[in-house]
Structures are given as C-alpha cells and as structure tokens.
The first five atom37 places (N, CA, C, CB, O) and aatype in JSON, in Angstrom:
{
  "aatype": [12, 10, 9, 1, 18, 11, 11, 15, 13, 6, 11, 9, 0, 12, 7, 10, 10, 15, 13, 12, 14, 6, 6, 11, 3, 19, 11, 11, 10, 10, 15, 16, 9, 11, 6, 18, 6, 16, 2, 3, 15, 17, 5, 10, 18, 10, 17, 11, 6, 6, 3, 9, 10, 7, 0, 19, 7, 19, 11, 13, 3, 6, 15, 5, 0, 19, 9, 5, 8, 9, 16, 19, 2, 14, 15, 8, 1, 2, 5, 7, 9, 7, 11, 11, 12, 19, 6, 0, 10, 1, 15, 6, 10, 5, 2, 6, 18, 16, 9, 4, 0, 2, 11, 19, 16, 6, 6, 13, 19, 6, 5, 4, 3],
  "atom_mask": [
    [1, 1, 1, 1, 1],
    [1, 1, 1, 1, 1],
    [1, 1, 1, 1, 1],
    [1, 1, 1, 1, 1],
    [1, 1, 1, 1, 1],
    [1, 1, 1, 1, 1],
    [1, 1, 1, 1, 1],
    [1, 1, 1, 1, 1],
    [1, 1, 1, 1, 1],
    [1, 1, 1, 1, 1],
    [1, 1, 1, 1, 1],
    [1, 1, 1, 1, 1],
    [1, 1, 1, 1, 1],
    [1, 1, 1, 1, 1],
    [1, 1, 1, 0, 1],
    [1, 1, 1, 1, 1],
    [1, 1, 1, 1, 1],
    [1, 1, 1, 1, 1],
    [1, 1, 1, 1, 1],
    [1, 1, 1, 1, 1],
    [1, 1, 1, 1, 1],
    [1, 1, 1, 1, 1],
    [1, 1, 1, 1, 1],
    [1, 1, 1, 1, 1],
    [1, 1, 1, 1, 1],
    [1, 1, 1, 1, 1],
    [1, 1, 1, 1, 1],
    [1, 1, 1, 1, 1],
    [1, 1, 1, 1, 1],
    [1, 1, 1, 1, 1],
    [1, 1, 1, 1, 1],
    [1, 1, 1, 1, 1],
    [1, 1, 1, 1, 1],
    [1, 1, 1, 1, 1],
    [1, 1, 1, 1, 1],
    [1, 1, 1, 1, 1],
    [1, 1, 1, 1, 1],
    [1, 1, 1, 1, 1],
    [1, 1, 1, 1, 1],
    [1, 1, 1, 1, 1],
    [1, 1, 1, 1, 1],
    [1, 1, 1, 1, 1],
    [1, 1, 1, 1, 1],
    [1, 1, 1, 1, 1],
    [1, 1, 1, 1, 1],
    [1, 1, 1, 1, 1],
    [1, 1, 1, 1, 1],
    [1, 1, 1, 1, 1],
    [1, 1, 1, 1, 1],
    [1, 1, 1, 1, 1],
    [1, 1, 1, 1, 1],
    [1, 1, 1, 1, 1],
    [1, 1, 1, 1, 1],
    [1, 1, 1, 0, 1],
    [1, 1, 1, 1, 1],
    [1, 1, 1, 1, 1],
    [1, 1, 1, 0, 1],
    [1, 1, 1, 1, 1],
    [1, 1, 1, 1, 1],
    [1, 1, 1, 1, 1],
    [1, 1, 1, 1, 1],
    [1, 1, 1, 1, 1],
    [1, 1, 1, 1, 1],
    [1, 1, 1, 1, 1],
    [1, 1, 1, 1, 1],
    [1, 1, 1, 1, 1],
    [1, 1, 1, 1, 1],
    [1, 1, 1, 1, 1],
    [1, 1, 1, 1, 1],
    [1, 1, 1, 1, 1],
    [1, 1, 1, 1, 1],
    [1, 1, 1, 1, 1],
    [1, 1, 1, 1, 1],
    [1, 1, 1, 1, 1],
    [1, 1, 1, 1, 1],
    [1, 1, 1, 1, 1],
    [1, 1, 1, 1, 1],
    [1, 1, 1, 1, 1],
    [1, 1, 1, 1, 1],
    [1, 1, 1, 0, 1],
    [1, 1, 1, 1, 1],
    [1, 1, 1, 0, 1],
    [1, 1, 1, 1, 1],
    [1, 1, 1, 1, 1],
    [1, 1, 1, 1, 1],
    [1, 1, 1, 1, 1],
    [1, 1, 1, 1, 1],
    [1, 1, 1, 1, 1],
    [1, 1, 1, 1, 1],
    [1, 1, 1, 1, 1],
    [1, 1, 1, 1, 1],
    [1, 1, 1, 1, 1],
    [1, 1, 1, 1, 1],
    [1, 1, 1, 1, 1],
    [1, 1, 1, 1, 1],
    [1, 1, 1, 1, 1],
    [1, 1, 1, 1, 1],
    [1, 1, 1, 1, 1],
    [1, 1, 1, 1, 1],
    [1, 1, 1, 1, 1],
    [1, 1, 1, 1, 1],
    [1, 1, 1, 1, 1],
    [1, 1, 1, 1, 1],
    [1, 1, 1, 1, 1],
    [1, 1, 1, 1, 1],
    [1, 1, 1, 1, 1],
    [1, 1, 1, 1, 1],
    [1, 1, 1, 1, 1],
    [1, 1, 1, 1, 1],
    [1, 1, 1, 1, 1],
    [1, 1, 1, 1, 1],
    [1, 1, 1, 1, 1],
    [1, 1, 1, 1, 1]
  ],
  "atom_positions": [
    [[-76.83, 67.69, 153.35], [-75.5, 67.39, 153.7], [-75.53, 65.93, 153.17], [-75.13, 67.61, 155.33], [-76.49, 65.16, 153.23]],
    [[-74.54, 65.72, 152.75], [-74.08, 64.54, 151.92], [-74.27, 62.64, 152.82], [-72.18, 65.05, 151.58], [-73.85, 61.97, 153.77]],
    [[-75.26, 62.59, 151.54], [-75.63, 60.83, 152.64], [-74.5, 60.34, 151.46], [-77.99, 59.62, 152.63], [-73.8, 60.95, 150.65]],
    [[-74.77, 58.37, 151.92], [-74.26, 57.65, 151.3], [-74.87, 57.16, 150.49], [-73.79, 57.04, 151.78], [-75.87, 56.8, 151.11]],
    [[-75.06, 56.7, 148.84], [-76.39, 56.09, 148.56], [-76.82, 54.69, 148.84], [-76.59, 56.23, 147.32], [-75.83, 53.99, 148.61]],
    [[-77.53, 54.16, 149.11], [-78.11, 53.17, 149.17], [-78.89, 52.35, 148.69], [-78.33, 53.24, 149.64], [-79.76, 53.09, 148.24]],
    [[-79.34, 50.89, 148.37], [-80.19, 50.8, 147.87], [-81.89, 51.32, 147.36], [-79.93, 50.22, 148.21], [-82.59, 51.4, 146.35]],
    [[-81.92, 51.6, 149.02], [-83.11, 52.07, 149.27], [-83.6, 53.61, 148.97], [-83.2, 51.77, 150.51], [-84.61, 54.18, 149.38]],
    [[-82.67, 54.03, 148.22], [-83.09, 55.28, 147.39], [-82.99, 55.18, 146.13], [-82.42, 56.41, 147.65], [-83.19, 56.1, 145.34]],
    [[-82.64, 53.95, 145.82], [-82.55, 53.48, 144.2], [-83.45, 54.67, 143.32], [-83.38, 51.68, 143.95], [-82.81, 55.45, 142.61]],
    [[-84.66, 54.76, 143.38], [-85.15, 55.45, 142.34], [-85.37, 56.57, 142.31], [-85.97, 55.12, 142.0], [-85.9, 57.01, 141.29]],
    [[-85.08, 57.37, 143.28], [-84.94, 58.43, 143.92], [-82.93, 58.94, 143.03], [-85.2, 57.96, 145.96], [-82.55, 59.86, 142.3]],
    [[-82.63, 58.41, 143.3], [-80.57, 58.81, 142.84], [-81.33, 58.31, 140.55], [-78.34, 56.35, 144.25], [-81.12, 59.09, 139.63]],
    [[-82.01, 57.08, 140.41], [-82.02, 57.92, 139.41], [-82.54, 58.69, 138.47], [-81.72, 57.68, 139.11], [-82.12, 59.05, 137.37]],
    [[-83.85, 58.97, 139.24], [-84.42, 59.99, 139.11], [-83.57, 61.28, 139.11], [0.0, 0.0, 0.0], [-83.62, 62.24, 138.34]],
    [[-83.29, 61.19, 139.48], [-81.51, 62.6, 139.43], [-80.57, 62.79, 138.73], [-80.43, 62.58, 140.36], [-80.03, 63.78, 138.24]],
    [[-80.27, 60.89, 138.68], [-79.29, 60.78, 137.4], [-79.86, 60.9, 135.89], [-78.62, 59.38, 137.46], [-79.08, 60.93, 134.93]],
    [[-81.47, 60.98, 135.73], [-81.47, 61.03, 134.32], [-81.56, 62.21, 133.75], [-82.37, 60.34, 133.82], [-81.74, 62.61, 132.6]],
    [[-81.29, 63.06, 135.52], [-81.67, 64.65, 134.28], [-79.84, 64.91, 133.66], [-82.5, 66.87, 135.65], [-79.61, 66.12, 133.59]],
    [[-78.71, 64.13, 133.28], [-77.96, 64.28, 132.65], [-78.12, 63.58, 132.27], [-77.16, 64.52, 132.79], [-78.44, 62.45, 132.64]],
    [[-77.77, 64.55, 130.42], [-78.33, 64.35, 129.18], [-77.19, 62.31, 129.06], [-77.8, 66.21, 127.73], [-77.94, 61.4, 128.71]],
    [[-76.06, 61.98, 129.27], [-75.44, 60.86, 129.1], [-76.04, 59.88, 129.63], [-74.32, 60.88, 129.47], [-75.58, 58.82, 129.2]],
    [[-77.43, 59.63, 130.89], [-77.8, 59.05, 131.39], [-79.3, 58.76, 131.24], [-77.33, 59.35, 132.19], [-80.04, 58.04, 131.91]],
    [[-79.49, 59.37, 130.37], [-81.21, 59.8, 129.35], [-82.14, 58.35, 128.99], [-80.74, 60.65, 127.27], [-83.31, 58.0, 129.15]],
    [[-80.68, 57.62, 128.31], [-80.99, 56.3, 128.32], [-80.71, 55.35, 128.94], [-80.85, 55.94, 127.59], [-79.65, 54.88, 129.36]],
    [[-82.38, 54.91, 129.02], [-82.67, 53.85, 130.61], [-81.8, 52.38, 130.27], [-84.86, 53.29, 130.9], [-82.1, 51.4, 130.95]],
    [[-81.07, 52.31, 129.56], [-79.85, 50.69, 129.8], [-79.43, 51.4, 130.8], [-78.34, 50.03, 128.49], [-79.49, 51.23, 132.02]],
    [[-78.64, 52.9, 129.58], [-77.29, 53.0, 130.09], [-77.27, 53.52, 131.59], [-76.45, 53.94, 129.16], [-76.39, 53.19, 132.38]],
    [[-78.46, 54.47, 131.97], [-79.28, 54.75, 133.52], [-79.2, 53.21, 134.8], [-81.41, 55.06, 132.99], [-79.42, 53.19, 136.01]],
    [[-78.79, 52.12, 133.85], [-79.17, 51.3, 134.86], [-78.06, 50.51, 135.26], [-80.26, 50.53, 134.51], [-77.85, 49.79, 136.24]],
    [[-77.47, 50.78, 134.36], [-76.07, 50.79, 134.23], [-74.97, 51.0, 135.19], [-75.89, 51.55, 133.48], [-74.11, 50.28, 135.7]],
    [[-75.41, 52.62, 135.27], [-74.84, 53.08, 136.41], [-74.78, 52.84, 137.8], [-75.08, 53.89, 136.4], [-73.99, 52.82, 138.74]],
    [[-76.49, 52.59, 137.41], [-76.8, 52.76, 139.07], [-76.08, 51.63, 139.58], [-78.51, 52.68, 139.61], [-75.62, 51.64, 140.72]],
    [[-75.9, 50.26, 138.5], [-75.5, 48.65, 138.71], [-74.16, 48.77, 139.02], [-75.69, 47.58, 137.37], [-73.89, 48.09, 140.0]],
    [[-73.0, 49.52, 138.46], [-72.1, 50.3, 138.82], [-71.74, 51.26, 140.17], [-72.18, 50.86, 137.95], [-70.63, 51.46, 140.66]],
    [[-72.99, 51.76, 140.59], [-72.62, 52.16, 141.77], [-72.91, 51.16, 143.01], [-73.24, 53.4, 141.9], [-72.17, 51.15, 144.0]],
    [[-73.76, 50.54, 142.92], [-74.03, 49.24, 144.0], [-73.33, 47.95, 144.2], [-75.24, 48.73, 143.78], [-73.34, 47.21, 145.18]],
    [[-72.5, 47.78, 142.63], [-71.68, 46.54, 142.76], [-69.75, 47.01, 142.97], [-72.07, 45.54, 141.11], [-69.06, 46.35, 143.75]],
    [[-69.23, 48.02, 142.27], [-68.17, 48.08, 142.33], [-67.78, 49.07, 143.26], [-67.79, 48.15, 141.27], [-68.68, 49.85, 143.57]],
    [[-66.55, 49.25, 143.86], [-66.2, 49.08, 144.74], [-65.87, 50.92, 144.43], [-65.27, 47.74, 144.99], [-66.43, 51.85, 145.01]],
    [[-64.95, 51.01, 143.53], [-64.43, 52.06, 143.62], [-65.43, 52.81, 143.14], [-63.26, 52.17, 143.08], [-65.18, 53.93, 143.58]],
    [[-66.52, 52.89, 142.44], [-67.69, 53.88, 142.54], [-68.36, 54.4, 143.91], [-68.75, 53.27, 141.81], [-68.65, 53.5, 144.71]],
    [[-68.58, 55.44, 144.21], [-69.28, 55.76, 145.43], [-70.54, 56.8, 144.37], [-68.06, 56.71, 146.89], [-70.46, 57.56, 143.41]],
    [[-71.51, 56.3, 145.19], [-72.91, 57.58, 144.83], [-73.26, 58.12, 145.47], [-74.11, 57.42, 144.47], [-73.89, 57.39, 146.23]],
    [[-73.36, 59.76, 146.0], [-73.61, 60.45, 147.3], [-74.79, 60.64, 147.09], [-72.88, 61.66, 147.71], [-75.38, 60.18, 146.11]],
    [[-75.44, 61.52, 148.17], [-77.08, 62.32, 147.53], [-76.86, 62.96, 148.37], [-78.76, 61.72, 147.42], [-76.1, 62.62, 149.28]],
    [[-77.88, 64.84, 148.26], [-77.7, 65.55, 148.93], [-78.58, 65.87, 148.97], [-77.02, 66.13, 148.9], [-79.28, 66.33, 148.06]],
    [[-78.98, 65.59, 150.9], [-80.27, 65.75, 151.62], [-80.29, 67.49, 152.36], [-80.34, 64.34, 152.93], [-79.4, 68.12, 152.93]],
    [[-81.92, 67.91, 152.02], [-81.85, 69.0, 152.99], [-83.15, 68.51, 153.63], [-81.8, 70.64, 152.38], [-82.82, 67.77, 154.55]],
    [[-84.32, 68.59, 153.56], [-85.31, 68.27, 153.43], [-85.81, 66.95, 152.82], [-85.62, 69.12, 153.01], [-86.27, 65.94, 153.37]],
    [[-85.58, 67.26, 151.51], [-85.69, 66.49, 150.0], [-83.87, 66.06, 149.98], [-86.37, 67.89, 148.31], [-82.82, 66.4, 150.52]],
    [[-84.51, 64.87, 148.73], [-82.49, 64.72, 148.56], [-83.3, 65.29, 147.25], [-81.07, 62.69, 148.57], [-84.24, 64.85, 146.59]],
    [[-82.45, 66.54, 147.17], [-82.29, 67.08, 145.89], [-80.82, 66.85, 145.19], [-82.61, 68.54, 146.03], [-80.69, 67.42, 144.11]],
    [[-80.41, 66.56, 145.36], [-78.89, 66.5, 144.27], [-78.41, 64.71, 144.65], [0.0, 0.0, 0.0], [-78.8, 63.73, 145.29]],
    [[-77.27, 65.18, 143.72], [-76.19, 63.52, 143.9], [-74.97, 63.81, 142.95], [-77.12, 61.69, 143.16], [-75.13, 64.54, 141.98]],
    [[-74.04, 63.38, 143.16], [-72.88, 63.54, 142.6], [-72.49, 62.14, 142.73], [-71.98, 64.6, 143.18], [-72.76, 61.5, 143.75]],
    [[-71.74, 61.55, 141.52], [-71.49, 60.06, 142.01], [-69.3, 60.58, 141.79], [0.0, 0.0, 0.0], [-68.95, 61.58, 141.17]],
    [[-68.43, 59.74, 142.38], [-67.44, 59.99, 142.27], [-66.58, 57.85, 141.84], [-67.13, 61.09, 143.8], [-66.8, 56.68, 142.15]],
    [[-65.71, 58.64, 141.05], [-64.26, 57.3, 140.87], [-64.1, 57.35, 141.69], [-62.89, 57.23, 140.16], [-64.8, 58.07, 142.4]],
    [[-62.93, 56.51, 142.29], [-61.83, 56.3, 143.04], [-60.89, 56.07, 142.62], [-61.86, 55.63, 143.71], [-61.22, 55.26, 141.76]],
    [[-59.49, 56.21, 142.53], [-58.28, 55.48, 141.98], [-57.45, 55.48, 143.6], [-57.34, 56.47, 140.45], [-57.98, 55.82, 144.66]],
    [[-56.12, 55.01, 143.43], [-55.59, 55.44, 144.74], [-55.27, 56.84, 145.52], [-54.59, 54.93, 144.71], [-54.88, 56.96, 146.68]],
    [[-55.51, 57.77, 144.63], [-54.58, 58.98, 144.92], [-55.93, 60.01, 144.52], [-52.87, 59.13, 143.8], [-56.03, 61.12, 145.04]],
    [[-57.04, 59.45, 143.46], [-57.76, 60.85, 142.66], [-59.57, 60.16, 143.25], [-57.35, 60.93, 140.11], [-59.78, 59.13, 143.88]],
    [[-60.33, 60.93, 142.87], [-61.41, 60.84, 143.44], [-61.9, 61.59, 142.66], [-61.55, 61.03, 144.68], [-62.04, 62.76, 143.03]],
    [[-62.49, 61.09, 140.86], [-62.98, 61.75, 139.97], [-64.56, 62.38, 139.82], [-62.69, 61.0, 139.12], [-65.46, 61.54, 139.76]],
    [[-64.75, 63.17, 139.8], [-66.48, 62.87, 140.09], [-67.01, 63.34, 138.16], [-67.44, 64.49, 141.87], [-66.68, 64.15, 137.29]],
    [[-68.15, 61.99, 138.37], [-68.11, 61.76, 137.23], [-69.36, 61.89, 136.89], [-67.53, 60.73, 136.93], [-69.84, 61.71, 135.77]],
    [[-69.9, 62.2, 137.89], [-71.88, 62.16, 137.68], [-72.11, 63.16, 138.52], [-72.98, 60.61, 138.27], [-71.43, 63.04, 139.54]],
    [[-73.19, 64.65, 138.49], [-73.03, 65.88, 138.93], [-74.99, 66.15, 138.55], [-71.54, 66.9, 137.95], [-75.35, 66.33, 137.39]],
    [[-75.56, 66.13, 139.21], [-76.95, 66.8, 138.99], [-78.05, 67.06, 140.36], [-77.72, 65.79, 137.9], [-78.31, 66.24, 141.25]],
    [[-78.54, 68.4, 140.22], [-79.53, 68.66, 141.02], [-81.02, 68.75, 140.57], [-79.19, 69.71, 141.53], [-81.54, 69.45, 139.7]],
    [[-81.57, 67.8, 141.44], [-82.69, 68.4, 141.06], [-83.87, 69.75, 139.99], [-82.62, 68.45, 141.9], [-84.78, 70.18, 140.68]],
    [[-83.85, 70.22, 138.76], [-84.51, 70.9, 138.2], [-84.62, 71.97, 138.86], [-85.44, 70.42, 137.89], [-83.91, 72.96, 138.67]],
    [[-85.86, 71.85, 140.04], [-86.57, 72.86, 140.33], [-85.96, 73.58, 141.66], [-87.95, 72.39, 140.42], [-86.35, 74.56, 142.29]],
    [[-84.72, 72.59, 141.87], [-83.66, 73.31, 142.91], [-82.86, 73.68, 142.42], [-83.05, 72.74, 143.87], [-82.29, 74.38, 143.26]],
    [[-82.03, 73.74, 141.04], [-81.2, 74.78, 140.25], [-81.51, 76.33, 140.78], [-81.6, 74.63, 138.57], [-82.4, 76.91, 141.4]],
    [[-79.55, 76.84, 139.83], [-79.06, 77.89, 140.64], [-79.43, 78.75, 141.86], [-78.92, 78.55, 139.96], [-79.68, 79.92, 142.14]],
    [[-79.3, 77.18, 142.6], [-79.35, 77.96, 144.38], [-77.61, 77.56, 144.89], [-80.98, 76.81, 145.9], [-77.21, 78.23, 145.84]],
    [[-77.02, 76.95, 144.55], [-75.75, 76.6, 145.44], [-75.48, 75.32, 145.79], [0.0, 0.0, 0.0], [-74.63, 74.93, 146.59]],
    [[-76.44, 74.53, 145.0], [-76.6, 72.96, 145.77], [-74.95, 72.3, 145.06], [-78.52, 71.74, 145.01], [-74.01, 71.81, 145.7]],
    [[-75.07, 72.54, 143.5], [-73.74, 71.4, 143.36], [-72.53, 72.11, 143.87], [0.0, 0.0, 0.0], [-71.48, 71.48, 143.92]],
    [[-72.55, 72.83, 144.09], [-70.99, 73.62, 144.74], [-71.11, 72.83, 145.87], [-70.86, 75.57, 145.17], [-70.34, 71.88, 146.07]],
    [[-72.46, 73.29, 147.03], [-72.54, 72.51, 147.96], [-72.06, 71.31, 148.54], [-73.25, 72.43, 147.91], [-71.53, 71.08, 149.62]],
    [[-72.43, 70.44, 147.39], [-72.09, 68.89, 147.38], [-70.47, 68.92, 146.33], [-73.72, 67.79, 146.47], [-69.96, 67.94, 145.78]],
    [[-70.02, 70.19, 146.3], [-68.53, 69.71, 145.06], [-67.62, 69.75, 147.07], [-67.66, 71.82, 142.98], [-66.8, 68.99, 147.57]],
    [[-68.27, 70.92, 147.58], [-67.16, 71.43, 148.79], [-67.28, 70.61, 149.84], [-67.34, 72.92, 149.41], [-66.22, 70.31, 150.38]],
    [[-68.35, 70.13, 150.32], [-68.83, 68.73, 151.46], [-68.23, 67.64, 150.52], [-70.9, 68.38, 151.83], [-67.82, 66.77, 151.28]],
    [[-68.02, 67.32, 149.36], [-67.07, 65.77, 149.21], [-65.4, 66.41, 149.16], [-67.53, 64.67, 147.28], [-64.5, 65.78, 149.74]],
    [[-65.12, 67.66, 148.44], [-63.85, 68.06, 149.37], [-63.96, 68.05, 150.38], [-63.3, 69.1, 149.33], [-63.12, 67.26, 150.82]],
    [[-64.69, 68.58, 151.39], [-64.52, 68.48, 152.68], [-64.37, 66.78, 153.22], [-65.73, 69.28, 153.29], [-63.4, 66.46, 153.91]],
    [[-64.95, 66.24, 153.01], [-65.17, 64.8, 153.49], [-63.9, 63.95, 153.05], [-66.59, 64.15, 152.82], [-63.35, 63.19, 153.85]],
    [[-63.32, 64.2, 151.22], [-61.96, 63.22, 151.34], [-60.63, 64.14, 151.17], [-61.94, 61.94, 150.01], [-59.52, 63.69, 150.87]],
    [[-60.87, 65.24, 151.37], [-59.2, 66.12, 151.51], [-58.25, 65.12, 152.01], [-59.1, 67.59, 152.78], [-57.44, 64.92, 151.1]],
    [[-58.03, 64.55, 152.8], [-57.02, 64.01, 153.52], [-56.76, 62.42, 152.68], [-57.52, 63.97, 155.23], [-55.73, 61.8, 152.96]],
    [[-57.46, 62.0, 151.96], [-56.77, 61.22, 151.53], [-56.69, 60.94, 149.89], [-57.09, 60.27, 152.24], [-55.85, 60.17, 149.44]],
    [[-57.63, 61.62, 149.04], [-57.49, 61.99, 147.81], [-57.77, 63.4, 147.22], [-58.14, 61.19, 147.26], [-58.29, 64.37, 147.78]],
    [[-57.32, 63.26, 146.01], [-57.26, 64.5, 144.99], [-58.76, 64.79, 144.62], [-56.31, 64.14, 143.52], [-59.39, 63.91, 144.04]],
    [[-59.37, 66.04, 144.93], [-60.71, 65.81, 144.24], [-60.77, 66.52, 142.42], [-61.97, 66.69, 145.39], [-60.52, 67.69, 142.15]],
    [[-61.13, 65.51, 141.45], [-60.89, 66.25, 139.96], [-62.09, 65.85, 139.65], [-59.62, 65.81, 138.81], [-62.88, 65.24, 140.37]],
    [[-62.31, 66.45, 137.73], [-63.32, 65.75, 137.83], [-63.02, 65.24, 135.82], [-64.89, 66.79, 138.55], [-62.1, 65.6, 135.09]],
    [[-64.1, 64.39, 135.52], [-64.3, 63.87, 134.16], [-64.56, 64.85, 132.65], [-65.53, 63.01, 134.41], [-65.35, 65.77, 132.88]],
    [[-64.27, 64.85, 131.8], [-64.34, 66.14, 130.76], [-66.36, 66.42, 130.83], [-63.52, 65.48, 128.63], [-66.94, 67.5, 130.81]],
    [[-67.0, 64.97, 130.92], [-68.42, 65.48, 131.12], [-69.06, 66.83, 132.64], [-69.18, 63.87, 131.34], [-70.11, 67.47, 132.52]],
    [[-68.18, 66.92, 133.81], [-68.21, 67.54, 135.01], [-67.11, 68.41, 134.8], [-68.13, 66.67, 136.21], [-67.43, 69.53, 135.21]],
    [[-66.14, 68.4, 134.41], [-65.38, 69.21, 134.23], [-65.9, 70.9, 134.71], [-65.08, 68.92, 132.87], [-66.06, 71.35, 135.85]],
    [[-66.06, 71.59, 133.33], [-66.77, 72.88, 133.15], [-67.69, 73.14, 134.66], [-67.83, 72.75, 131.65], [-67.82, 74.3, 135.07]],
    [[-68.23, 72.13, 135.32], [-68.98, 72.84, 136.38], [-68.03, 72.53, 137.48], [-70.56, 72.35, 136.65], [-68.19, 73.41, 138.33]],
    [[-67.13, 71.71, 137.86], [-66.56, 71.64, 138.96], [-65.48, 72.82, 138.94], [-66.06, 70.26, 139.16], [-64.87, 73.23, 139.92]],
    [[-65.33, 73.37, 137.36], [-63.82, 73.89, 138.26], [-64.97, 75.81, 138.52], [-61.42, 73.97, 136.6], [-64.68, 76.89, 139.05]],
    [[-65.94, 75.4, 137.95], [-67.1, 77.16, 138.01], [-67.11, 76.95, 140.0], [-69.8, 76.91, 136.82], [-67.17, 77.9, 140.78]],
    [[-67.05, 75.89, 140.28], [-66.97, 75.84, 142.23], [-65.78, 76.43, 142.95], [-66.89, 74.18, 142.89], [-65.82, 76.57, 144.17]],
    [[-64.39, 76.89, 142.01], [-63.16, 76.94, 142.52], [-63.48, 78.51, 142.92], [-61.83, 76.51, 141.46], [-62.63, 79.19, 143.5]]
  ]
}
C-alpha cells in the first residue's frame, strides 16, 4: 500500500532513491529529499508491504501529477511492485490529476499501461 513520506522514513527513502542513477550523488540526494520535505507541490510516497520496498515521487501542478522518481529495492524487483505503485497512485489521484511521467520515468510508466 502507498503511504506518505514523513521525516521518520528519511533514511529508508534516501536508500531507495539512491538506487536511481540520477540520485547517486549524496548532495543531489540530500537536495531531493529536502525538496520533498519542504515543497508543497512535491510529494513522496512509499510502498509498504511487510517492509517498505519502494518509493514514488510526484510533482504536482494545477492539473497534472508528474512521476519524477520511482524505485524499488533491488532484491524485490521484477515482482510488479513498481506497477502496483503507479496503479495505486492513479487510483488515489484520478479524480484530481492526470498522472504523467518525466523523461526519467517515462519509459517505465508507459510499460505500466
């Protein structure tokens, strides 16, 4: 299930985001996490089953929710968790926003359709 990020999940979220090639640099990763914590138009969701296994980050504007980060713990990949996150996000936001992707997440999000 999708849960909203909160500060107590910071280390887990940073670990998950660090699996994305664009977030390998520690300064960039810290900047990204800070943006999710301070910018009201950015929201990070975590995927929890028994443990937290994935993260999906969204940037909101007036009518769109742009998936800008999506990552799954490498030991749990290829089990459909990424697709479940996208589907849950669509279900949760479908009445308010059009879900789309940026250049980094576009290929994966299209595969989820």
